[in-house]
TORLUMBA-97727 format. One record per residue (C-alpha): residue number from 1; x, y, z. Coordinates in pm, whole numbers, plus 50000, padded with zeros to 5 digits. Example, Ala and Ser with C-alpha at 12.3 -4.5 7.8 and 13.67 -1.06 7.14 Angstrom:
REM residues 2
{1; {51230; 49550; 50780}}
{2; {51367; 49894; 50714}}
//
This chain:
REM residues 455
{1; {77172; 60891; 41261}}
{2; {77038; 60725; 40947}}
{3; {77321; 60567; 40744}}
{4; {77346; 60687; 40386}}
{5; {77205; 60447; 40131}}
{6; {77180; 60505; 39760}}
{7; {76895; 60430; 39522}}
{8; {76993; 60437; 39157}}
{9; {76687; 60546; 38959}}
{10; {76705; 60446; 38593}}
{11; {76449; 60641; 38395}}
{12; {76483; 60751; 38032}}
{13; {76256; 61047; 38117}}
{14; {76364; 61308; 38373}}
{15; {76335; 61689; 38386}}
{16; {76339; 61888; 38170}}
{17; {76105; 61615; 38039}}
{18; {75746; 61647; 38158}}
{19; {75635; 61293; 38071}}
{20; {75456; 61101; 38351}}
{21; {75757; 60880; 38440}}
{22; {75968; 61196; 38469}}
{23; {75730; 61337; 38730}}
{24; {75738; 61012; 38924}}
{25; {76119; 61018; 38920}}
{26; {76162; 61384; 39012}}
{27; {75930; 61349; 39312}}
{28; {76115; 61037; 39427}}
{29; {76441; 61230; 39393}}
{30; {76298; 61515; 39600}}
{31; {76172; 61303; 39889}}
{32; {76391; 60991; 39911}}
{33; {76648; 61169; 40133}}
{34; {76372; 61214; 40394}}
{35; {76369; 60836; 40428}}
{36; {76745; 60787; 40434}}
{37; {76804; 60722; 40064}}
{38; {77027; 60929; 39838}}
{39; {76897; 60921; 39479}}
{40; {77127; 60886; 39179}}
{41; {76953; 60941; 38846}}
{42; {77057; 60764; 38526}}
{43; {76865; 60912; 38235}}
{44; {76881; 61011; 37869}}
{45; {77027; 61338; 37755}}
{46; {76744; 61587; 37677}}
{47; {76892; 61639; 37329}}
{48; {76790; 61285; 37238}}
{49; {76429; 61302; 37357}}
{50; {76147; 61393; 37122}}
{51; {75912; 61573; 37361}}
{52; {75945; 61947; 37414}}
{53; {76167; 62041; 37707}}
{54; {76010; 62200; 38014}}
{55; {76299; 62385; 38180}}
{56; {76076; 62503; 38467}}
{57; {76072; 62147; 38602}}
{58; {76447; 62142; 38653}}
{59; {76402; 62389; 38937}}
{60; {76193; 62128; 39122}}
{61; {76486; 61882; 39137}}
{62; {76688; 61936; 39456}}
{63; {77022; 62105; 39402}}
{64; {77307; 61861; 39426}}
{65; {77112; 61563; 39294}}
{66; {77350; 61347; 39098}}
{67; {77218; 61306; 38744}}
{68; {77401; 61084; 38494}}
{69; {77295; 61151; 38136}}
{70; {77364; 60923; 37841}}
{71; {77316; 60969; 37470}}
{72; {77063; 60772; 37264}}
{73; {77064; 60683; 36899}}
{74; {76893; 60967; 36707}}
{75; {76523; 60904; 36645}}
{76; {76552; 61044; 36292}}
{77; {76776; 60749; 36209}}
{78; {76614; 60469; 36408}}
{79; {76264; 60551; 36285}}
{80; {76376; 60447; 35939}}
{81; {76382; 60096; 36084}}
{82; {76054; 60136; 36276}}
{83; {76218; 60205; 36614}}
{84; {76122; 60518; 36805}}
{85; {76098; 60396; 37166}}
{86; {76340; 60596; 37379}}
{87; {76442; 60299; 37595}}
{88; {76537; 60097; 37287}}
{89; {76733; 60386; 37138}}
{90; {76924; 60436; 37463}}
{91; {76940; 60078; 37593}}
{92; {77315; 60011; 37540}}
{93; {77415; 60344; 37693}}
{94; {77171; 60314; 37983}}
{95; {77293; 59962; 38057}}
{96; {77660; 60059; 38053}}
{97; {77614; 60365; 38274}}
{98; {77374; 60201; 38519}}
{99; {77606; 59900; 38561}}
{100; {77904; 60129; 38616}}
{101; {77723; 60337; 38878}}
{102; {77589; 60025; 39051}}
{103; {77937; 59874; 39068}}
{104; {78061; 60193; 39234}}
{105; {77778; 60183; 39489}}
{106; {77795; 59962; 39799}}
{107; {77505; 59717; 39816}}
{108; {77334; 59875; 39512}}
{109; {76957; 59907; 39486}}
{110; {76824; 60007; 39143}}
{111; {76475; 60136; 39063}}
{112; {76354; 60093; 38704}}
{113; {76059; 60318; 38620}}
{114; {75849; 60181; 38332}}
{115; {75723; 60263; 38077}}
{116; {75915; 60279; 37857}}
{117; {75884; 59906; 37918}}
{118; {76195; 59796; 37732}}
{119; {76389; 59940; 38026}}
{120; {76286; 59617; 38203}}
{121; {76552; 59441; 37995}}
{122; {76809; 59615; 38215}}
{123; {76709; 59407; 38518}}
{124; {76893; 59085; 38421}}
{125; {77198; 59287; 38314}}
{126; {77213; 59478; 38642}}
{127; {77168; 59159; 38840}}
{128; {77433; 58971; 38642}}
{129; {77700; 59239; 38604}}
{130; {77653; 59453; 38916}}
{131; {77483; 59216; 39163}}
{132; {77222; 59487; 39209}}
{133; {76887; 59446; 39380}}
{134; {76637; 59566; 39121}}
{135; {76291; 59711; 39197}}
{136; {76045; 59789; 38917}}
{137; {75798; 60075; 38940}}
{138; {75508; 60011; 38700}}
{139; {75349; 60341; 38598}}
{140; {75148; 60129; 38352}}
{141; {75135; 59751; 38303}}
{142; {75318; 59608; 38004}}
{143; {75016; 59494; 37808}}
{144; {75043; 59543; 37433}}
{145; {74740; 59464; 37219}}
{146; {74811; 59312; 36878}}
{147; {74582; 59542; 36680}}
{148; {74658; 59392; 36340}}
{149; {74955; 59596; 36225}}
{150; {75289; 59420; 36192}}
{151; {75448; 59657; 36445}}
{152; {75177; 59597; 36708}}
{153; {75204; 59219; 36661}}
{154; {75578; 59232; 36709}}
{155; {75546; 59455; 37017}}
{156; {75285; 59225; 37170}}
{157; {75502; 58917; 37100}}
{158; {75808; 59081; 37256}}
{159; {75613; 59193; 37564}}
{160; {75463; 58849; 37620}}
{161; {75797; 58673; 37593}}
{162; {76041; 58908; 37764}}
{163; {75855; 59058; 38059}}
{164; {75863; 58736; 38260}}
{165; {76225; 58674; 38165}}
{166; {76317; 59022; 38290}}
{167; {76122; 58984; 38614}}
{168; {76326; 58678; 38714}}
{169; {76604; 58922; 38805}}
{170; {76375; 59158; 38999}}
{171; {76367; 59166; 39379}}
{172; {76081; 59411; 39439}}
{173; {75761; 59537; 39274}}
{174; {75608; 59881; 39300}}
{175; {75326; 60042; 39100}}
{176; {75074; 60325; 39092}}
{177; {74800; 60088; 39212}}
{178; {74764; 59757; 39394}}
{179; {74576; 59593; 39103}}
{180; {74881; 59641; 38878}}
{181; {75100; 59457; 39128}}
{182; {74834; 59186; 39161}}
{183; {74815; 59157; 38781}}
{184; {75192; 59113; 38750}}
{185; {75196; 58850; 39026}}
{186; {74908; 58661; 38862}}
{187; {75081; 58653; 38524}}
{188; {75426; 58572; 38661}}
{189; {75411; 58352; 38973}}
{190; {75790; 58369; 39013}}
{191; {75752; 58717; 39169}}
{192; {75489; 58613; 39426}}
{193; {75745; 58587; 39702}}
{194; {75919; 58920; 39655}}
{195; {75830; 59246; 39838}}
{196; {75570; 59466; 39674}}
{197; {75384; 59789; 39729}}
{198; {75192; 60060; 39553}}
{199; {75121; 60430; 39574}}
{200; {74920; 60648; 39336}}
{201; {75071; 60944; 39160}}
{202; {75193; 61180; 39429}}
{203; {75151; 61555; 39416}}
{204; {75358; 61831; 39568}}
{205; {75166; 62149; 39646}}
{206; {75488; 62341; 39591}}
{207; {75439; 62273; 39218}}
{208; {75162; 62533; 39225}}
{209; {75427; 62802; 39261}}
{210; {75517; 62725; 38901}}
{211; {75195; 62895; 38786}}
{212; {75182; 63173; 39046}}
{213; {75305; 63428; 38791}}
{214; {75162; 63264; 38479}}
{215; {74983; 63541; 38283}}
{216; {74753; 63281; 38125}}
{217; {74603; 63193; 38463}}
{218; {74278; 63387; 38512}}
{219; {74229; 63585; 38830}}
{220; {73921; 63376; 38905}}
{221; {74142; 63075; 38956}}
{222; {74305; 63235; 39260}}
{223; {73978; 63305; 39439}}
{224; {73936; 63137; 39776}}
{225; {73571; 63091; 39687}}
{226; {73660; 62913; 39364}}
{227; {73479; 63168; 39146}}
{228; {73454; 63029; 38796}}
{229; {73596; 63200; 38493}}
{230; {73295; 63265; 38271}}
{231; {73258; 63375; 37914}}
{232; {73009; 63651; 37844}}
{233; {72774; 63420; 37654}}
{234; {72737; 63180; 37944}}
{235; {72955; 62910; 37789}}
{236; {73099; 62657; 38033}}
{237; {73436; 62498; 37956}}
{238; {73491; 62136; 38062}}
{239; {73865; 62076; 38035}}
{240; {74054; 61747; 38009}}
{241; {74434; 61739; 38006}}
{242; {74616; 61415; 37932}}
{243; {74667; 61137; 37683}}
{244; {74369; 60933; 37567}}
{245; {74442; 60561; 37570}}
{246; {74248; 60308; 37366}}
{247; {74087; 60190; 37691}}
{248; {73958; 60542; 37756}}
{249; {73792; 60593; 37419}}
{250; {73474; 60397; 37509}}
{251; {73437; 60615; 37819}}
{252; {73484; 60930; 37613}}
{253; {73222; 60802; 37368}}
{254; {72976; 60768; 37656}}
{255; {73047; 61124; 37769}}
{256; {72986; 61246; 37414}}
{257; {72657; 61054; 37406}}
{258; {72556; 61245; 37719}}
{259; {72643; 61574; 37546}}
{260; {72419; 61471; 37252}}
{261; {72136; 61387; 37491}}
{262; {72176; 61723; 37665}}
{263; {72178; 61910; 37334}}
{264; {71871; 61725; 37205}}
{265; {71679; 61800; 37523}}
{266; {71767; 62169; 37529}}
{267; {71958; 62295; 37223}}
{268; {72024; 62634; 37379}}
{269; {72163; 62506; 37710}}
{270; {72339; 62209; 37550}}
{271; {72501; 62442; 37300}}
{272; {72671; 62633; 37582}}
{273; {72890; 62341; 37687}}
{274; {73241; 62321; 37544}}
{275; {73456; 62011; 37590}}
{276; {73826; 62091; 37549}}
{277; {74077; 61806; 37523}}
{278; {74448; 61888; 37555}}
{279; {74751; 61668; 37504}}
{280; {74560; 61361; 37394}}
{281; {74867; 61188; 37248}}
{282; {75227; 61146; 37361}}
{283; {75345; 61157; 36999}}
{284; {75592; 61418; 36883}}
{285; {75419; 61732; 36743}}
{286; {75480; 61636; 36380}}
{287; {75317; 61296; 36439}}
{288; {75035; 61397; 36673}}
{289; {74695; 61291; 36542}}
{290; {74361; 61376; 36704}}
{291; {74234; 61081; 36905}}
{292; {73871; 61185; 36947}}
{293; {73784; 61327; 36605}}
{294; {73603; 61018; 36470}}
{295; {73386; 60993; 36782}}
{296; {73311; 61366; 36776}}
{297; {73225; 61384; 36406}}
{298; {73002; 61076; 36424}}
{299; {72788; 61254; 36685}}
{300; {72780; 61592; 36514}}
{301; {72959; 61762; 36802}}
{302; {73229; 61935; 36597}}
{303; {73122; 62280; 36717}}
{304; {73123; 62181; 37084}}
{305; {73444; 61979; 37117}}
{306; {73797; 62110; 37071}}
{307; {74097; 61878; 37067}}
{308; {74461; 61980; 37088}}
{309; {74641; 61647; 37041}}
{310; {74994; 61776; 37100}}
{311; {75114; 61719; 37453}}
{312; {75098; 62034; 37668}}
{313; {75376; 62121; 37915}}
{314; {75315; 62050; 38284}}
{315; {75300; 62417; 38384}}
{316; {75054; 62487; 38105}}
{317; {74845; 62191; 38218}}
{318; {74828; 62336; 38570}}
{319; {74717; 62670; 38424}}
{320; {74449; 62507; 38209}}
{321; {74308; 62330; 38514}}
{322; {74309; 62649; 38719}}
{323; {74119; 62838; 38449}}
{324; {73855; 62577; 38363}}
{325; {73487; 62602; 38455}}
{326; {73520; 62234; 38544}}
{327; {73791; 61972; 38506}}
{328; {73727; 61627; 38365}}
{329; {73861; 61300; 38505}}
{330; {73806; 61029; 38246}}
{331; {73849; 60664; 38344}}
{332; {73903; 60362; 38126}}
{333; {73784; 60003; 38097}}
{334; {74057; 59849; 38317}}
{335; {74041; 59768; 38689}}
{336; {74384; 59918; 38761}}
{337; {74317; 60271; 38634}}
{338; {74504; 60538; 38834}}
{339; {74440; 60898; 38728}}
{340; {74777; 61069; 38700}}
{341; {74616; 61414; 38688}}
{342; {74373; 61365; 38978}}
{343; {74574; 61551; 39241}}
{344; {74653; 61853; 39019}}
{345; {74283; 61865; 38930}}
{346; {74189; 61874; 39298}}
{347; {74456; 62136; 39364}}
{348; {74298; 62358; 39098}}
{349; {73994; 62401; 39328}}
{350; {73739; 62397; 39045}}
{351; {73429; 62183; 38993}}
{352; {73509; 61827; 38887}}
{353; {73327; 61597; 38645}}
{354; {73454; 61241; 38685}}
{355; {73341; 60943; 38478}}
{356; {73537; 60649; 38618}}
{357; {73506; 60279; 38683}}
{358; {73369; 60192; 39025}}
{359; {73607; 60046; 39285}}
{360; {73914; 60198; 39120}}
{361; {74130; 60410; 39346}}
{362; {74020; 60746; 39192}}
{363; {73652; 60651; 39231}}
{364; {73702; 60558; 39596}}
{365; {73885; 60882; 39671}}
{366; {73638; 61108; 39489}}
{367; {73342; 60940; 39660}}
{368; {73510; 60989; 39998}}
{369; {73560; 61358; 39916}}
{370; {73194; 61399; 39826}}
{371; {73248; 61483; 39459}}
{372; {72906; 61580; 39323}}
{373; {73022; 61533; 38965}}
{374; {73118; 61166; 39008}}
{375; {72952; 60908; 38781}}
{376; {73064; 60544; 38810}}
{377; {73023; 60252; 38574}}
{378; {73115; 59888; 38626}}
{379; {72951; 59883; 38967}}
{380; {72861; 59571; 39162}}
{381; {72503; 59627; 39048}}
{382; {72613; 59596; 38689}}
{383; {72606; 59959; 38570}}
{384; {72768; 59947; 38228}}
{385; {72889; 60242; 38027}}
{386; {72568; 60256; 37828}}
{387; {72356; 60287; 38143}}
{388; {72531; 60596; 38282}}
{389; {72462; 60834; 37994}}
{390; {72166; 60983; 38178}}
{391; {72371; 61033; 38493}}
{392; {72649; 61207; 38303}}
{393; {72396; 61432; 38128}}
{394; {72255; 61531; 38467}}
{395; {72601; 61627; 38593}}
{396; {72669; 61830; 38279}}
{397; {72336; 62006; 38322}}
{398; {72437; 62094; 38678}}
{399; {72759; 62242; 38542}}
{400; {72573; 62454; 38288}}
{401; {72340; 62590; 38557}}
{402; {72610; 62650; 38819}}
{403; {72485; 62374; 39048}}
{404; {72812; 62182; 39046}}
{405; {73011; 62291; 39351}}
{406; {73378; 62370; 39357}}
{407; {73600; 62096; 39501}}
{408; {73762; 62273; 39794}}
{409; {74005; 62028; 39954}}
{410; {74267; 62063; 40225}}
{411; {74573; 61856; 40141}}
{412; {74714; 61891; 40491}}
{413; {74402; 61812; 40692}}
{414; {74244; 61535; 40484}}
{415; {74398; 61195; 40553}}
{416; {74285; 61052; 40219}}
{417; {74471; 61330; 40037}}
{418; {74778; 61307; 40257}}
{419; {74816; 60950; 40135}}
{420; {74852; 61087; 39780}}
{421; {75122; 61342; 39852}}
{422; {75461; 61301; 39692}}
{423; {75619; 61242; 40031}}
{424; {75378; 60960; 40119}}
{425; {75425; 60809; 39774}}
{426; {75801; 60810; 39825}}
{427; {75766; 60669; 40176}}
{428; {75576; 60372; 40034}}
{429; {75856; 60317; 39784}}
{430; {76116; 60344; 40061}}
{431; {75939; 60065; 40251}}
{432; {75976; 59838; 39948}}
{433; {76340; 59936; 39902}}
{434; {76411; 59848; 40264}}
{435; {76229; 59517; 40244}}
{436; {76425; 59430; 39931}}
{437; {76741; 59459; 40138}}
{438; {76925; 59785; 40110}}
{439; {77186; 59792; 40381}}
{440; {77001; 59549; 40609}}
{441; {77210; 59270; 40766}}
{442; {77093; 58918; 40683}}
{443; {76830; 58817; 40935}}
{444; {76801; 59164; 41086}}
{445; {76452; 59314; 41131}}
{446; {76362; 59566; 40864}}
{447; {76250; 59905; 40992}}
{448; {75976; 60082; 40804}}
{449; {76044; 60409; 40626}}
{450; {75851; 60598; 40894}}
{451; {76056; 60435; 41170}}
{452; {76379; 60520; 40991}}
{453; {76263; 60878; 40940}}
{454; {76190; 60906; 41313}}
{455; {76537; 60778; 41398}}
//
C-alpha cells in the first residue's frame, strides 16, 4: 500500500478561476492521488480575483479536495499605488496560511505554480519557517522586459534581483517545457544540482463533457467525420483563443501579411477568410485593450479580422474551437514556447493552422501527427518569419478551398498524445516530488511515480 504523502499546492489561481495556472493546479489536484500524493490547495478567495468566475470548473475538482482560501487586499485600493498583481495583493495571507499548513504536515513538500511570479518570494519563507521542500512549476519564465515605462523598469529590476534569491530555497524545478528548466539553470547555477523535470500542458478528455450540452456548439462539431460549420456565403472562420504576448505579435504580423498576399492574389477568395481572435489579453474587462488592432489597421484588414480582447471562459473557449472552420496555433519568438491550447485544439477535431517556431515542442508534436496546416520558422536552414509568408498563404488557400483536412487524433492510441494527458503531466511532476525527497529515507532508492502507482 502506498503511504499517504501530501503536496501543498500554492497557487493564487484555482477554480472557479479559469486562468492557465488554475488549470495546471486543478489537473494536478485531480491526478496526484493516483501517484500516492494527497493535494492540499492554498489559494486566493474568488471574491478577490479580477477575472470572471467559471463555476463549471469547480465540478472538475475532486470532491473532498482540501482547499484553503485566503483574502487579498482589494485591487480597487492597491491599484491606486500601481499594484494589481494578485500574488502581491495576497502575499502576506498566502505566506501565513501556507506556512501554517506546512507546519501541520509531516515532511512537507510545497509546489509553487508561477506566474504570478511574485509567489516565488514564498520559497525562502516556507524553507525558513516550515522547513518545507519547495518545488517551483514554471508555467512561464520570469523574464520582464523593461519597455520604457517606470512600472516595467521596476518590474524588470525586481525580477532580475529576486528570482535568484528565491531559488536558493528551492529544492526542485518543474516547467511546461525542458527549455524553460534549462534557461533557469543557465541563469542561476545554484539550482543545477537539484531535481528537475518538465511536462507540457496536460489535457483531460473528460473536460469535453463541459460542452456536451452547450447550445452554442454547432451540430457539425459533433460529427465523427469532422464536417465543418460553414456560412452560406462560403466564408471560412479561422479561430484563435488565447492571450497574445509581445513575443507572439511578430508571428501574428506574418500571418496577416499572408492574408494580404492571399487577398491581393484573389480578392474574392481572400475576402472569404475571417480571422477571429478571442481573449487576447488577461486584463480585467474594463482594462482590456485590443492587442492586434494596430497590425490589422496597418494592413487594411479591418473587415477580415475580428478581435475580442476580453478573456473568454474555458467552456466557451472549448465551444469556439469545436465550431471553427479551422483553429489557429500561433507561436512566438522564443525557444521555450509551449502552446497551452494545443490539446484542446486537437480535441476539437477540426482543421488546424499552426505557425510556430521549429524545434519547439508543439512543432515536433504537430509534425509527428502529420498536420497539413503546419508552417515553421526559425528552422536549421534559416527560415525566418519573413520567408514563410508564402507558405502560410498556401495553407490559408487550402482552408478556403476545403483542402485542409480535419485533425482526427486518438488520445488513447497515440503515444505522443498520451504523453500530453493530464495524468502523464502529473506523473512527471510526481517523479520530481519524489526525487526532491517526500517521505523517502535518507539514502534510500527513490521509486518513480509509475513504480509507486504499480505498488
